[in-house]
N, C-alpha and C positions, 0 to 999 in steps of 0.2 A: 510613408513607409516605402523604402526602396525594394526592388525585386531581389537584391542580394540578401537582405535581412529576412524576407519572406521565404526564400529558398532555405536559408539557415534554420528558420523556425520549423519548416516542414521536415527537414532532416532531423532536428532535435525531437520533434514529435514522433517520427518514425522510430528513432532509437529508443525513446521512452516506451513506445508500444511493444517493441521487441523485448525490452527488459521486463515489462509487465507480464508478457506472455511466458517468459522464462520463469519468473517468480511463481506464477500460477501453476505452471507445469511441475515445478519443484514441490509445491505444496501438495498437489494432487498425488504424485507418485510417492512422496514420503508418507502421506496419510494412508495410502493403500498398503504400504509396507508395515507401518507401526503408528498407532495413535499418538504416542509420545513424540516420535520423530516428526510426524506431521504437525503437531502442535508447535514444536520448537521452530520448524521451518516456517510455519505460518507467522509466528511472532517476529522472526527475523525479516521475513518478506514484507510484512506490513510496515515495520520500522524503516526498512530500506526504501520502500515506495513513498512513505511520508517524507523521508529525507530528500529524495531526489526530485520530488515534485513540490517545491516550496510554494507557500501561499503568498499573496500580495497584501502587504499591510500599508494602509494609507494614513500615516501620521507624521509627526516630526521625527527626526533621526533617533532621538532617545526613545520615543514611543515605539518606533519600528524595531529597535534593538531589544526592548523588553518584550514586545510581542513575539519576536523570533525566538527568544529564550524560553518563554512560556510555551510556545508552540513545540519546541524540541522536547520539553518536559512532558507535555501532553501526548506527544507521539510515543514516547517510551511507555507512558501509562496505558495508552490505547493498545499498544502491542502486547503488553503483559496481560491486560484484561482479556483481550481476544484469545490469547494463548490458553489461558486458564479455562475460559468458557468453552472453547473448541475442544480441549482435552476432556473436560467433564461430559460434554455432549457425545463425543466419540466413544467414551467408555460406557455410558449409561443408555445409549440409544443404538438404533441400527446404524452402523458406520457408513454404509452406502448412501442412505438417505441424508444423513448429516453432511456427508461430503458433497453430494449434489447441491444441497441448499447453500452450503458454504461457498462453493465455487461460483454459483450464480450471484450471491451477494458480494463476493470479492470482485468479480468482474464489474458489477455495477459501481462499487466503491472506487475501484481503480480508475474506471472511466470517468466518474464524476470528478475525481481529484485531478485527472489529466486535463479535463476540459477547463478547469479553473486554475491551472498552473500558471505561475508568473514566469515568463521567459525573457 
């Protein structure tokens, strides 16, 4: 691995960290404003994060293409399910507690996805 590609990878990781922090900030402030807005921003943020941090598939080209297609479908499903669950929890429980737990879980999920991202 050359030093140029290492520097480029570090820059890409730093850009992804900044984007992740911006997404988390948007979710937090939208949720403080309105549970519905927070849920919608959460869904979009999760989908964006899953899209910009692709997974690495180790198969033949056709298998990689199918895996990438199914991964895109599952990303949409994950975002929709998380949006619905977050909205229901925000409406039926104490919003501050739900928001704290959600932010901690999103930070861990975003970090895990960033660590295993294919660059």
